[in-house]
C-alpha positions in Angstrom: -5.9 -11.1 31.1 -4.3 -12.6 34.1 -7.3 -15.0 34.5 -7.0 -16.3 31.3 -3.3 -16.5 31.6 -3.7 -19.0 34.7 -6.3 -21.1 32.5 -3.8 -21.6 30.0 -1.5 -22.6 32.1 -3.8 -24.8 34.2 -5.2 -26.5 30.6 -1.6 -27.5 29.6 -0.7 -29.1 33.1 -4.0 -30.5 33.7 -4.5 -32.2 29.9 -2.3 -35.0 30.7 -5.1 -36.0 33.7 -7.9 -35.5 31.3 -8.6 -32.6 32.8 -10.1 -29.6 30.3 -9.9 -26.1 31.3 -11.5 -23.4 29.4 -12.4 -19.5 29.8 -16.1 -18.3 29.3 -16.1 -14.2 29.0 -19.5 -13.0 29.6 -21.1 -9.6 28.0 -22.9 -7.2 30.0 -25.4 -9.4 31.6 -28.1 -7.8 33.3 -27.3 -9.9 36.7 -26.8 -6.8 39.0 -23.1 -7.3 39.0 -22.6 -4.6 36.7 -25.0 -2.2 38.1 -23.5 -2.7 41.4 -20.0 -2.1 40.6 -20.7 0.8 38.3 -22.6 2.5 41.7 -19.7 1.7 44.2 -17.1 3.2 42.0 -18.3 7.1 43.1 -17.4 6.0 46.7 -13.4 5.8 46.3 -13.2 7.7 42.9 -12.0 11.5 43.7 -11.6 13.7 40.5 -8.7 15.9 42.7 -6.9 12.7 42.7 -7.5 10.2 40.2 -6.5 10.9 36.2 -9.6 9.2 35.0 -12.2 11.6 33.8 -15.5 11.6 35.4 -16.9 12.1 32.2 -15.1 8.9 30.6 -16.3 7.0 33.4 -19.9 8.1 32.6 -19.6 7.5 29.2 -18.4 3.7 30.0 -21.2 3.2 32.0 -23.6 4.4 29.3 -22.9 0.7 27.8 -24.9 -0.7 31.0 -28.3 0.7 29.9 -28.7 -2.2 27.3 -27.5 -5.5 29.1 -28.3 -8.9 27.9 -30.8 -11.1 29.6 -28.5 -13.9 32.0 -30.7 -16.6 30.6 -28.7 -16.7 27.0 -25.5 -17.1 29.0 -26.6 -19.5 31.3 -27.6 -21.6 28.6 -24.2 -21.0 26.8 -22.4 -22.2 30.3 -24.7 -25.0 30.4 -23.5 -25.8 26.2 -20.1 -25.5 26.7 -19.5 -27.2 30.4 -21.7 -30.3 29.3 -19.9 -30.7 25.7 -17.0 -33.0 25.5 -15.0 -30.5 23.1 -15.3 -26.8 22.9 -13.0 -23.7 22.2 -10.7 -22.8 24.9 -12.0 -19.0 25.1 -15.9 -18.4 24.7 -16.9 -14.7 24.6 -20.7 -14.7 24.4 -22.7 -12.7 23.0 -21.7 -12.7 19.6 -21.6 -8.7 20.0 -19.4 -9.0 22.8 -17.0 -11.6 20.8 -16.9 -8.9 18.4 -16.2 -6.0 20.2 -13.3 -7.6 22.4 -11.8 -9.0 18.8 -11.7 -5.2 17.7 -10.3 -4.2 20.8 -7.3 -6.7 20.9 -6.6 -5.6 17.3 -6.5 -1.9 17.8 -3.9 -2.6 20.9 -1.8 -4.5 18.7 -1.3 -2.3 16.1 -1.5 0.9 18.8 1.7 2.7 18.5 2.9 4.8 21.8 
């Protein structure tokens, strides 16, 4: 979460100047970005060189079939940006927030 770490540092450094810094982490919205990324990966991934299995990548790309309408994310960003105060971290939509929280919980408990 490098960008979030940078945002945390900026928030603490700029707070004294009245500048608020926060993150907005969008889920899979149908903007074309995710589809383009999904298509481009096959230009540089070679099964004989890389460790990630093709089947695993295809399974991950299945999640792009039901992307959200970007208008909802735009409205959420407008809501946050125009608010005097809001949470430091906004993950939207709720399904993505729940998924992220579950993934983080699993990683905290992961033994290797």
